[in-house]
N, CA and C of each residue as an Amber inpcrd file, in Angstrom:
protein
   543
  50.8970000  93.0560000 -20.0610000  50.2870000  91.8850000 -19.8350000
  51.1310000  90.7960000 -20.4590000  51.7780000  89.7590000 -19.6850000
  52.5430000  88.5570000 -20.2070000  51.5690000  87.3970000 -20.2500000
  51.3150000  86.8860000 -21.4650000  50.5550000  85.6260000 -21.7610000
  51.4950000  84.5520000 -22.2030000  51.3250000  83.3760000 -21.5480000
  51.9680000  82.2680000 -22.0560000  50.8280000  81.3930000 -22.7770000
  51.1490000  81.1040000 -24.2130000  50.3070000  80.3490000 -25.1720000
  50.8730000  78.9850000 -25.1620000  50.2520000  78.0600000 -24.7400000
  50.6740000  76.7390000 -24.8260000  50.0940000  75.8210000 -25.8270000
  50.8000000  75.2250000 -26.5420000  50.4100000  74.3740000 -27.6070000
  50.1550000  73.0470000 -27.1090000  49.1360000  72.3450000 -27.1730000
  48.9440000  71.0170000 -26.8450000  49.3300000  69.8540000 -27.6640000
  50.0940000  70.3360000 -28.7600000  50.5190000  69.3600000 -29.6700000
  52.0370000  69.2740000 -29.5460000  52.5460000  68.1070000 -29.9600000
  54.0650000  67.9920000 -30.1480000  54.5090000  67.8060000 -31.4840000
  53.4560000  67.9540000 -32.4960000  53.7680000  67.9480000 -33.8390000
  54.7530000  69.0880000 -34.3680000  55.5810000  68.8020000 -35.1460000
  56.5150000  69.9840000 -35.6420000  55.6000000  71.1140000 -36.4560000
  54.6650000  70.4260000 -37.1620000  53.9810000  71.2150000 -38.1390000
  52.4570000  71.2370000 -37.6690000  52.4570000  71.6100000 -36.2910000
  51.0230000  71.5740000 -35.5230000  50.3290000  72.7330000 -35.8730000
  49.0660000  72.5250000 -36.1360000  48.1340000  73.6190000 -36.4820000
  47.9420000  74.5120000 -35.3790000  47.8870000  73.9830000 -34.1730000
  47.5480000  74.7300000 -33.0010000  48.7210000  75.5950000 -32.7420000
  50.1070000  75.1760000 -32.8460000  51.3580000  75.8900000 -32.7310000
  51.2680000  77.0170000 -33.7370000  50.8870000  76.6940000 -35.0850000
  51.0480000  77.7530000 -35.9930000  49.9110000  78.8720000 -35.6950000
  48.6110000  78.4490000 -35.2480000  47.8500000  79.3490000 -34.8230000
  48.2970000  80.2100000 -33.6410000  48.8130000  79.6420000 -32.7840000
  49.4730000  80.5060000 -31.6950000  50.6490000  81.4460000 -32.0040000
  51.4910000  80.9230000 -32.8230000  52.4400000  81.8000000 -33.4180000
  51.8520000  83.0050000 -34.1620000  50.9740000  82.7230000 -34.9460000
  50.2130000  83.9850000 -35.7720000  49.4340000  84.8500000 -34.6230000
  48.9120000  84.3730000 -33.5930000  48.3190000  85.1650000 -32.6080000
  49.4340000  86.1480000 -31.8170000  50.5030000  85.4280000 -31.5030000
  51.4410000  86.3280000 -30.8660000  52.0430000  87.3740000 -31.8170000
  52.0270000  87.2390000 -33.0530000  52.3420000  88.4160000 -33.9290000
  51.1870000  89.4050000 -34.0130000  50.1110000  89.1250000 -33.9910000
  48.7360000  89.8440000 -34.1090000  48.5990000  90.6590000 -32.7950000
  48.8470000  90.1610000 -31.7950000  48.7460000  90.8360000 -30.4940000
  49.1610000  92.1410000 -30.3490000  48.3590000  92.9600000 -29.7050000
  48.7560000  94.3130000 -29.3990000  50.0100000  94.4560000 -28.6350000
  50.6360000  95.4750000 -28.5350000  51.9420000  95.6300000 -27.6820000
  51.6290000  95.4530000 -26.2550000  50.5240000  95.8860000 -25.8500000
  50.0280000  95.5680000 -24.4420000  49.8750000  94.1000000 -24.1180000
  49.6950000  93.1710000 -24.9400000  49.6930000  91.7450000 -24.6760000
  50.8650000  90.8220000 -25.3550000  51.7720000  90.7800000 -24.4870000
  52.9140000  90.0660000 -24.9340000  52.5510000  88.5290000 -24.8910000
  52.6210000  88.0080000 -26.0340000  52.1790000  86.4460000 -26.1020000
  53.4250000  85.6630000 -26.6070000  53.8830000  84.8250000 -25.5010000
  54.9280000  83.9030000 -25.8630000  54.3980000  82.4460000 -26.0280000
  54.8430000  81.7640000 -27.0120000  54.3120000  80.5090000 -27.4880000
  55.3510000  79.5220000 -26.8170000  54.6540000  78.3630000 -26.0820000
  55.5260000  77.2630000 -25.6470000  54.8890000  76.1350000 -26.5250000
  55.8080000  75.3890000 -27.1870000  55.5160000  74.1570000 -27.9930000
  56.4580000  73.1180000 -27.7160000  56.9830000  72.9650000 -26.5840000
  57.9860000  71.9810000 -26.1580000  57.4110000  70.9240000 -25.2550000
  56.1460000  70.4410000 -25.4590000  55.7340000  69.6250000 -24.6250000
  56.2790000  68.2440000 -24.6350000  56.9340000  67.9080000 -25.7150000
  57.6470000  66.6500000 -25.9340000  58.9930000  66.6800000 -25.1020000
  59.3660000  67.7570000 -24.7070000  60.6810000  67.7830000 -23.9870000
  60.4860000  67.3620000 -22.5030000  59.1630000  67.3280000 -21.8550000
  58.8950000  67.1050000 -20.6940000  58.8940000  65.7060000 -20.2790000
  59.7140000  65.1130000 -19.3090000  59.5450000  63.8960000 -18.8660000
  58.3680000  63.3190000 -18.5820000  57.9320000  61.9590000 -18.5420000
  56.7070000  61.4950000 -18.0210000  56.5030000  61.9100000 -16.6280000
  55.3580000  62.4040000 -16.0490000  55.2300000  62.8770000 -14.7770000
  55.0510000  61.5780000 -13.7660000  55.7490000  61.8790000 -12.8100000
  55.6460000  60.8990000 -11.7040000  55.8310000  61.6380000 -10.4030000
  54.9140000  61.3260000  -9.2630000  54.8900000  62.0790000  -8.1240000
  56.4100000  61.8700000  -7.3220000  56.9190000  60.8910000  -7.5930000
  58.2870000  60.5500000  -7.1320000  59.3240000  61.5820000  -7.6410000
  59.1160000  61.9320000  -8.9340000  60.0950000  62.8550000  -9.4470000
  59.9530000  64.3620000  -8.9350000  58.8680000  64.7790000  -8.3020000
  58.5300000  66.0020000  -7.5250000  59.5390000  66.2990000  -6.2950000
  60.0000000  65.1890000  -5.8260000  60.8430000  65.2720000  -4.5390000
  62.1430000  65.4220000  -4.7760000  62.6160000  65.2020000  -6.1010000
  63.9990000  65.4030000  -6.4310000  64.0750000  66.7130000  -7.1210000
  65.3670000  67.1840000  -7.3650000  65.4410000  68.4090000  -8.2070000
  64.7310000  68.2470000  -9.6730000  64.0140000  69.2810000 -10.0430000
  63.1530000  69.0020000 -11.2930000  64.1670000  69.0050000 -12.3960000
  63.7930000  68.2350000 -13.4370000  64.5710000  68.2480000 -14.6200000
  64.7780000  69.6810000 -15.2070000  65.6330000  69.9650000 -16.1310000
  65.6580000  71.3820000 -16.6200000  64.6230000  71.7520000 -17.4510000
  63.9470000  70.7420000 -18.3110000  62.7790000  71.1480000 -19.0310000
  61.4880000  71.2900000 -18.2170000  61.2550000  70.6880000 -16.9880000
  60.1380000  70.8260000 -16.2490000  60.5130000  72.2440000 -15.5730000
  61.6180000  72.4160000 -14.9400000  61.8330000  73.5560000 -14.1810000
  61.7720000  74.9150000 -15.1160000  62.0790000  74.7900000 -16.5150000
  61.9680000  75.9600000 -17.3760000  60.3570000  76.1970000 -17.7270000
  59.7950000  74.9950000 -17.8900000  58.2640000  75.2680000 -17.8920000
  57.6490000  75.8580000 -16.7310000  57.7600000  75.2680000 -15.5340000
  57.1250000  75.8120000 -14.4210000  57.5740000  77.3410000 -14.1350000
  58.6510000  77.6040000 -14.4830000  59.2180000  78.9080000 -14.4210000
  58.5160000  79.9600000 -15.4200000  58.2900000  79.3090000 -16.6650000
  57.4680000  80.1900000 -17.6360000  56.0870000  80.4190000 -16.9820000
  55.4800000  79.5830000 -16.4260000  54.1550000  79.4000000 -15.8710000
  54.2150000  80.5310000 -14.8690000  54.9890000  80.5750000 -13.9270000
  55.0820000  81.5970000 -12.7840000  55.3030000  82.8290000 -13.3740000
  56.1460000  83.1540000 -14.3660000  56.4470000  84.5600000 -14.8370000
  55.3820000  85.1930000 -15.7920000  54.3160000  84.3730000 -16.2110000
  53.4300000  85.0120000 -17.0810000  52.0340000  85.2360000 -16.1480000
  51.3880000  86.1680000 -16.6020000  50.1740000  86.6000000 -16.0360000
  48.9070000  85.7970000 -16.2110000  48.8850000  85.0950000 -17.4740000
  47.6640000  84.3120000 -17.7420000  48.2690000  83.1090000 -18.8830000
  47.5050000  82.2150000 -19.0700000  47.7100000  81.1370000 -19.9170000
  46.6780000  80.9880000 -21.0040000  47.0600000  80.7110000 -22.2660000
  46.0580000  80.3200000 -23.3240000  46.5920000  78.8200000 -23.7550000
  45.6580000  78.0810000 -23.7380000  45.9730000  76.8570000 -24.1660000
  45.1190000  76.3850000 -25.4430000  45.8490000  75.9380000 -26.4120000
  45.3370000  75.4950000 -27.6860000  45.6830000  74.0590000 -27.8910000
  44.7510000  73.0380000 -28.2860000  45.2150000  71.6400000 -28.3050000
  44.3880000  70.9670000 -29.3030000  45.0170000  70.0150000 -30.1200000
  44.1700000  69.1520000 -30.8520000  43.5520000  68.2340000 -29.9640000
  42.5840000  67.2990000 -30.6710000  42.0620000  66.1430000 -29.9520000
  42.6490000  65.0190000 -30.5480000  43.0810000  63.9910000 -29.6720000
  43.5750000  62.7150000 -29.9550000  42.6950000  61.5970000 -29.4500000
  42.0540000  60.8670000 -30.3490000  41.1180000  59.8110000 -30.0500000
  40.0530000  60.3980000 -28.9490000  39.4890000  61.5680000 -29.3040000
  38.5120000  62.1040000 -28.5420000  38.7980000  62.4680000 -27.1870000
  40.0210000  62.7720000 -26.9530000  40.5770000  63.0870000 -25.6170000
  41.7270000  63.9800000 -25.6390000  42.1690000  64.5490000 -24.4510000
  43.3440000  65.5120000 -24.2870000  44.6180000  64.6840000 -24.7850000
  45.2920000  65.2670000 -25.7170000  46.6020000  64.5730000 -25.9860000
  47.5790000  64.2370000 -24.8070000  48.2160000  63.1370000 -24.7680000
  48.9150000  62.7340000 -23.6400000  50.0130000  63.6860000 -23.1530000
  50.7230000  64.3650000 -24.1970000  51.6580000  65.4160000 -23.8380000
  51.1130000  66.6090000 -23.0510000  50.0310000  67.1260000 -23.2870000
  49.4630000  68.1770000 -22.7580000  49.0900000  67.6370000 -21.2640000
  48.3680000  66.5890000 -21.2460000  48.0480000  65.9370000 -19.8450000
  49.2040000  65.9220000 -19.0030000  50.2220000  65.3990000 -19.5260000
  51.5260000  65.1890000 -18.7090000  51.8370000  66.6130000 -18.2600000
  51.9430000  67.5400000 -19.1150000  52.1820000  68.9700000 -18.6160000
  51.2980000  69.6020000 -17.4350000  50.1130000  69.2450000 -17.6040000
  49.4140000  69.6790000 -16.5410000  49.5270000  68.8530000 -15.1750000
  49.7240000  67.6530000 -15.3350000  50.1520000  66.7620000 -14.3220000
  51.4340000  67.4120000 -13.4860000  52.3510000  67.8170000 -14.2460000
  53.4060000  68.5850000 -13.4780000  53.1840000  69.6510000 -12.8330000
  52.0730000  70.3310000 -13.0980000  51.6960000  71.5370000 -12.2680000
  50.5610000  71.3120000 -11.2230000  50.1390000  70.1410000 -11.2740000
  48.7930000  69.9190000 -10.2720000  49.1880000  70.2890000  -8.7480000
  50.3520000  69.7950000  -8.3780000  50.6630000  70.0560000  -6.9090000
  51.4960000  71.0990000  -6.8110000  51.7320000  72.0540000  -7.7490000
  52.5460000  73.2750000  -7.4940000  51.6930000  74.5370000  -7.6010000
  52.3330000  75.5920000  -6.9080000  51.4460000  76.8420000  -6.7580000
  51.3620000  77.6290000  -7.9800000  52.1200000  77.2630000  -8.9960000
  52.3080000  78.2360000 -10.1340000  50.8590000  78.1590000 -10.9910000
  50.2260000  77.1180000 -10.8320000  48.8970000  77.0860000 -11.6330000
  47.6820000  77.3130000 -10.7720000  47.6390000  77.3240000  -9.6460000
  46.5770000  77.3110000  -8.7950000  45.6040000  78.4730000  -9.0750000
  46.0230000  79.6840000  -9.0050000  45.2290000  80.7660000  -9.3970000
  45.2920000  81.3690000 -10.6720000  46.0430000  80.8190000 -11.5550000
  46.3770000  81.3840000 -12.8440000  45.2570000  81.4450000 -13.6040000
  44.9740000  82.5110000 -14.2960000  43.8710000  82.5940000 -15.2730000
  44.2310000  81.9320000 -16.4950000  43.3470000  81.0910000 -16.9800000
  43.5660000  80.2650000 -18.0410000  42.3590000  80.3910000 -19.0630000
  42.5810000  80.4500000 -20.2850000  41.4970000  80.5230000 -21.4120000
  42.0170000  79.5630000 -22.5540000  41.1950000  79.3910000 -23.3450000
  41.0650000  78.2220000 -24.4230000  41.0560000  78.8430000 -25.7580000
  41.8690000  78.3550000 -26.7030000  41.6490000  78.5360000 -28.1750000
  41.6090000  77.3880000 -28.8240000  41.0960000  77.2540000 -30.0420000
  41.0120000  75.9660000 -30.7250000  41.0930000  76.2340000 -32.2190000
  41.9760000  75.2640000 -32.9690000  42.1690000  75.4720000 -34.3150000
  41.4330000  74.5350000 -35.2100000  40.2430000  74.0880000 -34.9200000
  39.6010000  73.1360000 -35.5740000  38.0460000  73.1960000 -35.3110000
  37.2220000  72.8750000 -36.3430000  35.8360000  72.9850000 -36.3110000
  35.2200000  71.7000000 -35.2230000  36.1600000  70.7990000 -35.0500000
  35.6370000  69.7240000 -34.3010000  36.6730000  69.6600000 -33.0200000
  36.4760000  68.5990000 -32.1290000  37.1790000  68.4350000 -30.9480000
  36.5110000  68.7600000 -29.6290000  35.2970000  68.8190000 -29.6930000
  34.3150000  69.1070000 -28.6270000  34.6610000  68.1820000 -27.4090000
  34.7620000  66.8140000 -27.7210000  35.1400000  65.8180000 -26.5100000
  36.2480000  66.2650000 -25.8870000  37.4140000  66.5260000 -26.4020000
  38.5720000  66.8440000 -25.8560000  38.6340000  68.4460000 -25.0360000
  37.6470000  69.1980000 -25.7310000  37.5430000  70.6340000 -25.0970000
  36.6030000  70.4570000 -23.8200000  35.8090000  69.4580000 -23.7000000
  34.8810000  69.2030000 -22.5780000  35.7680000  68.7350000 -21.4360000
  36.7070000  67.6740000 -21.7460000  37.7370000  67.0630000 -20.7880000
  38.6810000  68.1830000 -20.3740000  39.2490000  69.0060000 -21.2100000
  40.1150000  70.0380000 -20.8550000  39.5830000  70.9420000 -20.0300000
  38.3620000  71.5250000 -20.2450000  37.5450000  72.3510000 -19.3870000
  37.4850000  71.7150000 -17.8800000  37.0500000  70.5200000 -17.8880000
  37.0890000  69.9350000 -16.6620000  38.4490000  69.8990000 -15.7350000
  39.4490000  69.3870000 -16.4880000  40.6920000  69.4940000 -15.8270000
  41.1060000  70.9360000 -15.5360000  41.1850000  71.7610000 -16.3050000
  41.5640000  73.1330000 -16.1370000  40.7220000  73.9130000 -15.1060000
  39.4190000  73.6580000 -14.8160000  38.4980000  74.1230000 -13.7290000
  39.0160000  73.5220000 -12.4260000  39.5620000  72.3080000 -12.5360000
  39.9100000  71.5180000 -11.4640000  41.3780000  72.2060000 -10.8150000
  42.1870000  72.4840000 -11.5710000  43.5840000  72.8510000 -11.2000000
  43.6570000  74.3550000 -10.9840000  42.9080000  75.2410000 -11.6230000
  42.8180000  76.7650000 -11.3190000  41.3990000  77.2300000 -11.0710000
  41.0330000  77.8310000 -10.0510000  39.9250000  78.5550000  -9.7880000
  39.7470000  79.7370000 -10.7820000  40.6300000  80.0360000 -11.5480000
  40.4400000  81.1060000 -12.2460000  40.5030000  80.7040000 -13.7810000
  39.9930000  79.4740000 -14.3280000  39.8050000  79.0900000 -15.6130000
  38.7180000  79.8700000 -16.0640000  39.0620000  80.6180000 -17.1860000
  38.0670000  81.6470000 -17.8340000  37.2770000  80.7510000 -18.9940000
  36.3570000  80.0290000 -18.7470000  35.6810000  79.2820000 -19.6110000
  35.0150000  80.0950000 -20.6790000  34.6390000  81.2680000 -20.3800000
  33.8250000  82.2160000 -21.3650000  34.8980000  82.8420000 -22.3210000
  36.1310000  82.9370000 -22.0170000  37.2340000  83.2190000 -22.9160000
  37.4740000  82.1530000 -23.8150000  37.0310000  81.8600000 -25.1290000
  37.1890000  81.0370000 -25.9440000  37.0670000  81.5960000 -27.3770000
  38.1760000  80.9730000 -28.2270000  38.1900000  81.5800000 -29.5870000
  38.5850000  80.2900000 -30.4180000  37.8570000  80.0260000 -31.6100000
  37.9770000  78.9010000 -32.3290000  38.0170000  79.4280000 -33.8700000
  38.9030000  78.7540000 -34.5660000  39.0300000  78.9890000 -35.8600000
  39.2280000  77.5090000 -36.7500000  38.4140000  77.3370000 -37.7960000
  38.7340000  76.1280000 -38.5610000  39.9360000  76.2220000 -39.5830000
  40.8810000  75.6250000 -38.8900000  42.2290000  75.7120000 -39.6410000
  42.9220000  74.5350000 -40.1440000  42.2350000  73.3660000 -39.9110000
  42.9060000  71.9900000 -40.0320000  43.3400000  71.9490000 -41.3780000
  44.4320000  71.2350000 -41.5500000  45.1250000  70.8140000 -42.8880000
  45.7680000  72.0410000 -43.5160000  45.7410000  73.1340000 -42.8830000
  46.3350000  74.3390000 -43.5550000  47.9830000  74.4630000 -43.0880000
  48.7130000  75.0180000 -43.9650000  50.0930000  75.2810000 -43.6240000
  50.1720000  76.3380000 -42.8030000  51.3760000  76.6250000 -41.9190000
  51.5450000  77.9230000 -41.2060000  51.4640000  79.1540000 -41.8340000
  51.8020000  79.0690000 -43.1370000  51.7370000  80.3580000 -43.9530000
  50.3290000  80.5680000 -44.0430000  49.5210000  79.4870000 -44.5800000
  48.0830000  79.7750000 -44.7410000  47.2980000  80.2230000 -43.4360000
  47.6510000  79.6590000 -42.3080000  47.0930000  79.8610000 -41.0060000
  47.3000000  81.3600000 -40.7100000  48.6630000  81.7220000 -40.9950000
  49.1190000  83.1980000 -40.5130000  48.1690000  84.2690000 -41.5120000
  48.0330000  83.8540000 -42.6890000  47.4420000  84.8130000 -43.7840000
  46.1600000  84.8660000 -43.3020000  45.3390000  83.8450000 -43.0160000
  43.9190000  83.6780000 -42.6120000  43.6040000  84.6940000 -41.4950000
  44.4280000  84.3610000 -40.3850000  44.4160000  84.9760000 -39.0390000
  44.6510000  86.6040000 -39.1640000  45.3310000  86.9020000 -40.1360000
  45.7240000  88.2730000 -40.5140000  44.6870000  89.1180000 -41.1090000
  43.5870000  88.3760000 -41.7010000  42.5480000  89.1420000 -42.2700000
  41.8560000  90.0790000 -41.2450000  41.3630000  90.9560000 -41.6710000
  40.9370000  92.1420000 -40.6680000  39.7920000  91.5330000 -39.7180000
  38.9360000  90.8200000 -40.0600000  38.1110000  90.3310000 -39.1780000
  38.3940000  89.2810000 -38.1490000  39.5120000  88.5500000 -38.6850000
  40.0320000  87.6520000 -37.6790000  41.0330000  88.2350000 -36.5720000
  41.7920000  89.1140000 -37.3490000  42.7520000  90.0340000 -36.4820000
  41.8810000  90.8310000 -35.4200000  40.7180000  91.2660000 -35.6790000
  39.8070000  91.8940000 -34.8440000  39.3320000  90.9670000 -33.7550000
  38.9950000  89.8070000 -34.2370000  38.4220000  88.8530000 -33.0930000
  39.4480000  88.3410000 -32.1380000  40.8410000  88.2690000 -32.7040000
  41.8310000  87.8410000 -31.8500000  42.2070000  89.0190000 -30.9350000
  42.2060000  90.0810000 -31.3730000  42.4900000  91.1960000 -30.4590000
  41.3900000  91.6350000 -29.2540000  40.2340000  91.2100000 -29.7750000
  39.0140000  91.3130000 -28.8250000  39.2510000  90.2850000 -27.8470000
  39.5660000  89.0680000 -28.2670000  39.7040000  87.8010000 -27.2580000
  40.7730000  88.2630000 -26.2990000  41.9940000  88.6590000 -26.6710000
  43.1060000  88.8470000 -25.8050000  42.8280000  90.1710000 -24.9330000
  41.9800000  91.0680000 -25.4170000  41.5300000  92.2350000 -24.5060000
  40.6950000  91.6450000 -23.4010000  39.7400000  90.9550000 -23.8070000
  38.8130000  90.3470000 -22.6640000  39.4590000  89.4740000 -21.8140000
  40.4510000  88.5930000 -22.2700000  41.1830000  87.7050000 -21.4170000
  42.0680000  88.4920000 -20.5170000  42.8170000  89.5770000 -21.1610000
  43.6160000  90.4500000 -20.2060000  42.9110000  91.2200000 -19.1230000
  41.7570000  91.5790000 -19.4420000  40.8090000  92.1050000 -18.4540000
  40.4420000  91.3610000 -17.3280000  40.2410000  89.9700000 -17.6830000
  39.9830000  89.0480000 -16.7280000  41.2050000  88.7590000 -15.8110000
  42.3930000  88.6570000 -16.4940000  43.6190000  88.5640000 -15.9340000
  43.8750000  89.6530000 -14.7450000  43.8080000  91.0000000 -15.1640000
  43.8730000  92.0880000 -14.5940000  42.9650000  92.2250000 -13.1480000
  41.7530000  91.7990000 -13.5260000  40.8090000  91.7530000 -12.2900000
  41.2220000  90.7400000 -11.2990000  41.6680000  89.5270000 -11.7120000
  42.1320000  88.4020000 -10.8350000  43.4270000  88.8680000 -10.1140000
  44.2230000  89.6980000 -10.6850000  45.5600000  90.0000000 -10.0880000
  45.1560000  91.1590000  -9.0890000  44.1810000  92.0520000  -9.3820000
  43.8480000  93.0420000  -8.3200000  43.2660000  92.3400000  -7.0890000
  42.5500000  91.2370000  -7.3810000  42.0380000  90.5640000  -6.0830000
  43.1460000  90.0210000  -5.2250000  44.3350000  89.5980000  -5.7980000
  45.3110000  89.1430000  -5.2140000  46.1920000  90.2040000  -4.1840000
  45.8570000  91.2560000  -4.5070000  46.6790000  92.5010000  -3.7600000
  46.1210000  92.8030000  -2.5190000
């Protein structure tokens, strides 16, 4: 099962990116988790740009979406909303086939951010009929270093929660893919 974990942050020292990197290391061999943290490389979306050859960064991004079985998105909240870089990335996918039936789940690296999560749930349920709202995992990791995040998530109870989350999501992805055959 190939899962693309998208960080909604463009910060180099992003808590969400650190969480997703730790998750990718904890994942069972059956769950290959690749982290995408290059939202800042995507140009600002314009419908006019879709009619031209895609930029290398957008082409790489949509190719990754196509090649993975499911997506996990983890994002910070900026001013009680979806960060502009993440919304821009989603906008690049809206009129493309890669996202339409893609199973998508959420993770969150903070004890707060519910306004952004509500908006993100609305957007994702609009772009994919296979948004898995029930597959959600949250950790309170704000203001921790990547090393601290990795250590906390490696604790047995957190490691177990992560593996259970990935197993549940992978099961939904498999079920979705069976329905496409």
